[in-house]
Backbone as JSON, one array per atom type, in Angstrom:
{
  "sequence": "MPLRLPDLRSIISRSLAMRLLRKADNVRGAFEKRGASVMENDTNDGVILAARLLLAALFLIFGWRKLTDHSGTVSRMVQDGAPFPVLASAVAIFMELPVTFAVAVGGFTRPSAVLLALYTLGSALIAHRYWKVKGEKKIDSMESFYKNLSIMGGFLLLYITGAGKYSIDAMLGS",
  "N": [[99.57, 115.13, 38.83], [96.25, 116.47, 38.95], [95.48, 120.03, 39.01], [93.42, 121.67, 41.47], [90.88, 123.56, 41.65], [89.57, 126.28, 43.87], [86.6, 125.63, 45.74], [83.91, 127.73, 44.57], [81.99, 128.66, 46.53], [82.97, 128.64, 49.15], [85.15, 130.37, 48.83], [83.5, 132.56, 48.72], [82.15, 132.62, 51.26], [84.4, 132.79, 52.85], [85.2, 135.11, 52.17], [83.04, 136.99, 52.83], [82.94, 136.42, 55.68], [85.42, 137.39, 56.53], [84.93, 140.01, 55.89], [82.75, 140.66, 57.8], [84.22, 140.34, 60.1], [86.09, 142.46, 60.05], [84.1, 144.58, 60.25], [83.23, 144.32, 62.65], [85.59, 144.57, 64.17], [85.95, 147.31, 63.52], [83.64, 148.53, 64.84], [84.15, 147.81, 67.24], [86.5, 149.11, 67.88], [85.71, 152.03, 67.68], [84.26, 152.26, 69.8], [86.24, 151.81, 71.81], [87.63, 154.16, 71.34], [86.23, 156.2, 72.1], [86.56, 155.65, 74.85], [84.47, 154.56, 76.47], [81.83, 152.39, 77.45], [78.58, 151.75, 76.15], [76.95, 151.76, 78.31], [78.12, 152.99, 80.38], [77.89, 156.09, 81.21], [76.59, 159.28, 82.55], [73.91, 159.99, 81.94], [72.79, 157.34, 81.43], [73.02, 156.15, 83.83], [71.51, 157.8, 85.46], [69.16, 157.31, 84.37], [68.86, 154.49, 85.18], [68.68, 154.74, 87.85], [66.21, 156.19, 88.01], [64.81, 154.21, 87.07], [64.85, 152.13, 89.0], [63.73, 153.28, 91.2], [61.02, 153.73, 90.18], [60.38, 151.03, 89.74], [60.36, 150.23, 92.35], [58.6, 151.9, 93.65], [55.73, 150.96, 93.64], [55.98, 148.33, 95.21], [56.66, 149.16, 97.5], [54.83, 150.59, 98.59], [52.54, 149.02, 98.37], [53.43, 146.91, 99.82], [53.72, 148.06, 102.46], [51.15, 148.63, 103.08], [50.26, 145.95, 103.19], [51.69, 145.19, 105.57], [50.8, 146.76, 107.59], [48.29, 145.87, 107.52], [47.99, 143.0, 108.24], [46.16, 141.0, 108.99], [44.19, 141.35, 107.09], [45.82, 140.83, 104.65], [46.43, 138.38, 104.95], [43.83, 137.17, 104.66], [43.3, 137.91, 102.05], [45.37, 136.39, 100.73], [44.17, 133.77, 101.35], [41.83, 133.93, 99.8], [43.01, 134.3, 97.14], [43.96, 131.72, 96.99], [46.6, 131.17, 97.63], [49.1, 128.87, 98.58], [49.82, 127.94, 101.86], [48.9, 130.56, 103.53], [49.49, 132.29, 105.7], [52.17, 132.21, 105.81], [52.92, 132.7, 103.32], [52.0, 135.51, 103.33], [53.97, 136.51, 105.05], [56.27, 136.25, 103.43], [55.63, 137.69, 101.44], [55.57, 140.39, 102.37], [58.23, 140.7, 103.35], [59.34, 140.36, 100.7], [58.41, 142.66, 99.57], [59.04, 144.84, 101.12], [61.88, 145.03, 102.83], [63.55, 143.83, 100.68], [62.67, 145.21, 98.3], [63.46, 147.65, 99.09], [66.08, 147.57, 99.06], [66.58, 147.43, 96.51], [65.64, 149.88, 95.68], [67.64, 151.56, 96.87], [69.74, 150.61, 95.97], [71.41, 148.61, 96.84], [72.82, 145.42, 97.15], [71.83, 144.85, 94.56], [71.57, 143.1, 92.18], [71.18, 140.45, 93.17], [68.6, 141.17, 94.51], [67.15, 142.02, 92.57], [66.78, 139.78, 91.03], [65.32, 137.97, 92.79], [63.07, 139.47, 93.09], [61.94, 139.45, 90.45], [61.35, 136.64, 90.5], [59.52, 136.71, 92.48], [57.53, 138.23, 91.66], [56.57, 136.79, 89.27], [55.55, 134.5, 90.51], [53.68, 135.71, 92.09], [51.7, 136.6, 89.89], [51.16, 134.1, 88.94], [49.83, 133.11, 91.08], [47.87, 135.1, 92.15], [46.69, 136.19, 89.7], [45.47, 134.44, 87.77], [43.99, 134.45, 85.27], [42.96, 132.52, 83.23], [41.32, 131.05, 84.53], [39.37, 132.61, 85.28], [36.03, 133.8, 85.23], [33.42, 135.84, 83.47], [33.1, 139.47, 83.94], [35.65, 139.86, 85.47], [37.54, 138.58, 84.17], [39.25, 140.19, 82.1], [40.33, 141.94, 83.75], [41.84, 140.62, 85.41], [43.77, 139.47, 83.47], [44.85, 141.6, 82.7], [46.44, 142.48, 84.84], [47.87, 140.0, 85.27], [49.6, 140.32, 83.12], [50.72, 142.84, 83.24], [52.41, 142.13, 85.65], [54.11, 140.22, 84.44], [55.48, 142.29, 82.93], [56.64, 143.92, 84.56], [58.33, 142.21, 85.73], [60.2, 141.69, 83.63], [61.32, 144.12, 83.77], [62.68, 144.08, 86.32], [64.52, 141.93, 85.32], [66.1, 143.09, 83.37], [67.24, 145.13, 85.22], [68.78, 143.37, 86.64], [70.71, 142.72, 84.61], [71.8, 145.23, 84.05], [72.75, 146.08, 86.46], [73.02, 148.1, 89.52], [73.74, 150.81, 88.9], [75.8, 153.94, 88.79], [74.79, 155.76, 90.68], [74.15, 154.46, 93.56], [74.16, 152.23, 96.25], [75.7, 149.94, 95.81], [77.54, 150.74, 94.07], [79.14, 152.54, 95.39], [80.32, 150.73, 97.34], [81.79, 149.37, 95.45], [80.53, 147.09, 94.45]],
  "CA": [[98.48, 115.48, 39.71], [95.48, 117.85, 38.42], [95.34, 121.21, 39.83], [92.23, 121.69, 41.95], [90.37, 125.27, 41.95], [88.92, 126.21, 45.12], [85.26, 125.89, 45.45], [83.41, 129.32, 44.67], [81.03, 128.99, 47.89], [84.07, 128.51, 50.17], [85.88, 131.76, 48.51], [82.41, 133.76, 48.82], [81.97, 132.56, 52.6], [85.41, 133.23, 53.61], [85.34, 136.7, 51.89], [81.98, 137.5, 53.61], [83.29, 136.26, 56.97], [86.36, 138.44, 56.87], [84.29, 141.44, 55.83], [81.95, 140.96, 58.83], [84.89, 140.39, 61.41], [86.43, 143.78, 59.91], [83.11, 145.42, 60.54], [83.14, 144.14, 64.08], [86.62, 145.33, 64.74], [85.71, 148.7, 63.5], [82.74, 149.17, 65.71], [84.66, 147.95, 68.62], [87.52, 150.32, 67.9], [85.04, 153.17, 67.63], [83.81, 152.35, 71.37], [87.28, 151.93, 72.42], [88.44, 155.44, 71.07], [85.47, 156.95, 73.03], [86.93, 155.3, 76.08], [83.55, 154.2, 77.27], [80.98, 151.55, 76.83], [77.16, 152.58, 75.99], [76.4, 151.76, 79.7], [79.09, 154.02, 81.43], [77.81, 157.31, 81.29], [75.75, 159.84, 83.57], [72.53, 159.86, 81.49], [72.3, 156.1, 81.6], [73.04, 155.83, 85.28], [70.26, 158.51, 85.93], [67.92, 156.32, 83.92], [68.76, 153.24, 85.89], [68.19, 155.25, 89.04], [64.71, 156.45, 87.82], [63.86, 152.69, 86.88], [65.03, 151.48, 90.2], [62.74, 153.84, 92.17], [59.83, 153.39, 89.61], [60.04, 149.67, 90.17], [60.43, 149.86, 93.77], [57.4, 152.52, 94.42], [54.57, 149.91, 93.76], [56.06, 147.24, 95.95], [56.92, 149.68, 98.82], [53.46, 151.08, 98.78], [51.5, 147.93, 98.62], [54.27, 146.15, 101.12], [53.57, 148.86, 103.76], [49.76, 148.14, 103.32], [50.3, 144.36, 103.75], [52.29, 145.19, 106.93], [49.83, 147.32, 108.4], [46.99, 145.14, 107.5], [48.34, 141.81, 108.0], [44.94, 140.01, 108.85], [43.57, 141.47, 105.65], [46.75, 140.44, 103.86], [46.12, 136.76, 104.97], [42.56, 136.82, 103.99], [43.49, 138.02, 100.44], [46.15, 135.26, 100.44], [43.31, 132.71, 101.27], [41.06, 134.31, 98.83], [43.78, 133.87, 95.92], [44.33, 130.38, 96.7], [48.05, 130.83, 97.95], [49.51, 127.87, 99.57], [50.18, 128.61, 103.44], [48.61, 131.88, 103.42], [50.04, 133.03, 106.67], [53.67, 132.19, 105.33], [52.93, 133.64, 102.09], [51.94, 136.95, 103.58], [55.12, 136.92, 105.65], [57.36, 136.3, 102.26], [55.16, 139.08, 100.46], [55.84, 141.55, 103.22], [59.62, 140.58, 103.19], [59.96, 140.73, 99.56], [58.03, 144.05, 99.14], [59.52, 145.81, 101.9], [63.4, 145.07, 102.67], [64.07, 143.49, 99.37], [62.66, 146.25, 97.39], [64.13, 148.79, 99.52], [67.48, 147.2, 98.64], [66.59, 147.81, 95.19], [65.54, 151.35, 95.56], [68.71, 152.23, 97.28], [70.9, 150.11, 94.99], [72.24, 147.79, 97.4], [72.45, 144.11, 96.43], [70.68, 145.13, 93.56], [71.25, 142.12, 91.24], [70.28, 139.39, 93.68], [67.34, 141.57, 95.01], [66.33, 142.06, 91.26], [66.35, 138.27, 90.71], [64.41, 137.65, 93.71], [61.76, 140.34, 92.96], [61.49, 138.77, 89.19], [60.82, 135.49, 90.6], [58.45, 136.83, 93.35], [56.6, 138.78, 90.74], [56.13, 135.74, 88.51], [55.12, 133.88, 91.51], [52.35, 136.48, 92.4], [51.04, 136.47, 88.78], [50.69, 132.76, 88.76], [48.81, 132.69, 92.23], [46.83, 135.95, 92.27], [46.05, 136.55, 88.57], [45.04, 133.3, 86.97], [42.86, 134.94, 84.39], [42.56, 131.43, 82.68], [40.22, 130.49, 85.49], [38.36, 133.58, 85.82], [34.86, 134.0, 84.26], [32.89, 136.83, 83.44], [33.97, 140.69, 83.7], [36.87, 140.2, 85.98], [38.65, 137.81, 83.56], [40.0, 141.16, 81.57], [41.24, 142.83, 84.71], [42.93, 139.51, 85.76], [44.63, 139.19, 82.48], [45.79, 142.62, 82.68], [47.27, 142.33, 86.01], [49.02, 139.08, 84.99], [50.73, 140.69, 81.99], [51.6, 143.83, 83.95], [53.48, 141.43, 86.21], [55.24, 139.88, 83.53], [56.31, 143.54, 82.43], [57.48, 144.38, 85.82], [59.32, 141.24, 85.85], [61.06, 142.04, 82.66], [62.05, 145.34, 84.28], [63.78, 143.51, 87.06], [65.51, 141.09, 84.76], [66.92, 144.04, 83.0], [68.2, 145.59, 86.25], [69.72, 142.35, 86.91], [71.75, 142.79, 83.6], [72.47, 146.43, 84.03], [73.35, 146.38, 87.71], [72.48, 149.32, 90.02], [74.35, 151.93, 88.11], [76.59, 154.84, 89.65], [74.07, 156.32, 91.86], [73.77, 153.54, 94.26], [75.12, 151.69, 97.37], [76.76, 148.99, 95.14], [78.7, 151.51, 93.22], [79.65, 152.98, 96.48], [81.01, 149.92, 97.79], [82.52, 148.84, 94.55], [80.11, 145.8, 94.06]],
  "C": [[97.75, 116.69, 39.27], [95.49, 118.96, 39.46], [93.87, 121.5, 40.18], [91.98, 123.24, 42.2], [89.48, 125.11, 43.21], [87.24, 126.38, 44.78], [84.67, 127.33, 45.45], [82.72, 129.37, 46.04], [82.02, 129.05, 48.84], [84.67, 130.0, 50.02], [84.7, 132.75, 48.93], [82.27, 133.86, 50.52], [82.98, 132.99, 53.44], [85.66, 134.94, 53.54], [84.33, 137.56, 53.0], [82.51, 137.32, 55.19], [84.37, 137.22, 57.2], [85.78, 139.89, 56.95], [83.49, 141.78, 57.22], [83.05, 141.07, 60.19], [85.65, 142.07, 61.22], [85.54, 144.84, 60.61], [83.14, 145.55, 61.98], [84.3, 144.88, 64.79], [86.49, 147.01, 64.79], [84.94, 149.4, 64.5], [83.4, 149.03, 67.05], [85.73, 148.92, 68.96], [86.68, 151.8, 68.28], [84.64, 153.51, 69.25], [85.09, 152.62, 72.07], [88.12, 153.43, 72.41], [87.38, 156.42, 71.94], [85.67, 156.66, 74.34], [85.86, 154.84, 77.07], [82.41, 153.22, 76.64], [79.61, 152.18, 76.71], [76.7, 152.65, 77.49], [77.21, 152.53, 80.77], [78.9, 155.47, 81.15], [76.74, 157.89, 82.23], [74.18, 159.62, 83.2], [72.0, 158.48, 81.75], [72.05, 155.64, 83.12], [71.86, 156.76, 85.95], [69.12, 157.71, 85.62], [67.73, 155.18, 84.78], [68.4, 153.76, 87.13], [66.91, 155.21, 89.23], [64.11, 155.04, 87.83], [63.82, 152.05, 88.04], [63.8, 151.91, 91.02], [61.43, 153.67, 91.4], [59.18, 151.83, 89.99], [59.94, 149.5, 91.56], [59.11, 150.57, 94.37], [56.18, 151.54, 94.57], [54.55, 148.97, 94.89], [56.14, 147.99, 97.29], [55.49, 150.08, 99.54], [52.59, 150.12, 99.2], [52.12, 147.01, 99.8], [53.86, 146.7, 102.37], [52.09, 148.49, 103.92], [49.59, 146.78, 103.91], [50.73, 144.33, 105.25], [51.39, 145.56, 107.77], [48.63, 146.64, 108.52], [47.29, 143.71, 107.43], [47.21, 140.84, 108.16], [44.32, 140.15, 107.46], [44.33, 140.96, 104.56], [46.66, 138.91, 103.65], [44.76, 136.23, 104.32], [42.64, 136.93, 102.7], [44.3, 136.83, 99.92], [45.23, 134.0, 100.29], [42.43, 132.62, 100.06], [41.65, 133.87, 97.35], [44.3, 132.43, 95.9], [45.85, 130.07, 97.11], [48.19, 129.7, 99.04], [50.03, 128.56, 101.11], [49.96, 129.9, 103.7], [49.4, 132.68, 104.47], [51.58, 133.09, 106.35], [53.67, 133.1, 104.05], [52.7, 135.09, 102.17], [53.28, 137.44, 103.98], [56.22, 137.03, 104.56], [56.85, 137.56, 101.46], [55.66, 140.33, 101.11], [57.43, 141.72, 103.18], [60.18, 140.86, 101.89], [59.68, 142.34, 99.11], [58.52, 145.12, 99.92], [61.23, 145.85, 101.9], [64.08, 144.77, 101.31], [63.88, 144.54, 98.45], [63.18, 147.42, 97.83], [65.59, 148.69, 99.04], [67.75, 147.91, 97.24], [66.45, 149.25, 94.8], [66.79, 152.04, 95.73], [70.02, 151.57, 96.49], [71.89, 149.34, 95.75], [71.68, 146.42, 97.37], [71.46, 143.89, 95.42], [70.55, 143.87, 92.51], [70.69, 140.95, 91.96], [68.89, 139.77, 94.14], [66.55, 141.7, 93.64], [65.74, 140.78, 90.82], [65.27, 137.72, 91.65], [63.08, 138.21, 93.42], [61.12, 139.7, 91.56], [60.68, 137.55, 89.55], [59.53, 135.44, 91.56], [57.0, 137.37, 92.28], [55.89, 137.79, 89.93], [55.3, 134.93, 89.43], [53.47, 134.63, 91.73], [51.59, 136.44, 90.98], [50.38, 135.16, 88.49], [49.69, 132.4, 89.96], [47.8, 133.73, 92.07], [46.06, 136.24, 90.92], [45.99, 135.46, 87.49], [43.72, 133.64, 86.08], [42.36, 133.58, 83.56], [41.63, 130.68, 83.34], [39.03, 131.51, 85.88], [37.07, 133.74, 84.76], [34.33, 135.47, 84.34], [33.67, 138.58, 83.2], [35.28, 140.94, 84.35], [37.93, 139.26, 85.21], [39.56, 139.08, 82.81], [40.9, 141.73, 82.71], [42.19, 141.71, 85.32], [44.07, 139.5, 85.06], [45.51, 140.44, 82.47], [46.79, 142.72, 83.65], [48.41, 141.43, 85.99], [50.0, 139.58, 84.04], [51.4, 141.85, 82.65], [52.82, 143.18, 84.98], [54.41, 140.9, 85.6], [56.08, 141.02, 83.1], [57.17, 143.84, 83.52], [58.54, 143.26, 86.04], [60.58, 141.28, 84.74], [61.86, 143.17, 83.07], [63.16, 144.9, 85.37], [64.84, 142.81, 86.6], [66.59, 142.17, 84.14], [67.73, 144.69, 83.84], [69.22, 144.68, 86.59], [71.02, 142.5, 85.89], [72.49, 143.99, 83.91], [73.14, 146.68, 85.39], [72.52, 147.83, 88.14], [72.67, 150.76, 89.46], [75.25, 152.84, 89.08], [76.06, 155.44, 90.84], [73.3, 155.14, 92.81], [74.63, 152.97, 95.47], [76.22, 150.89, 96.9], [77.98, 149.66, 94.5], [79.83, 152.13, 94.33], [80.55, 151.93, 97.18], [81.93, 149.28, 96.76], [82.14, 147.29, 94.26], [79.73, 145.57, 92.57]]
}
C-alpha cells in the first residue's frame, strides 16, 4: 500500500487555525487576568448613564409638550398622516413620557429601549417621509428621518449594554 503524503493546503489551514485559536486564548486570558470585561468598569457605567439621559432628554421634553397641548398633538398627527391620530397621540405620549422616564432612571431598560427603537422607527416612517416631500422642506425632512435612525441606533446599543451600574435595574439585580 503506497504511503500518502498530507495535502499541503490542509496542513497550512490546520496550522493557521491553531495559531488563531492560540491568539484567541491569549486575548481571553488577558481579560480574565484583569478580572473584568470591557463593560464592567465605572467609566463605562458613567458613559451609559450619560447616554441614557441624553437619549431621554429629547423625548421627555417633547412628550411633555404633547401632553400639555393634546389637541395640537392630534392636529399634528392628522397633518403627518398618522393612522388613528387620537390613538397615535396617546401612544406617542405614553412612549415619550413613562417609557422614556424608565430609560432615564434605568428601570426596565432593555425592554424600554426596544420599544423606543421601534417607536422612533415608526415616527421616522410616519412624520419624516422625505421621499414624498417636494421643495425646500425635503432636506429638513430627510435630516429628521436620518436623525431618527441614529437615535434608534442609540436605543439598540442601550438594549445590548443594559442600564449599567447607575440604574434601578442594577439596584434590583435585573
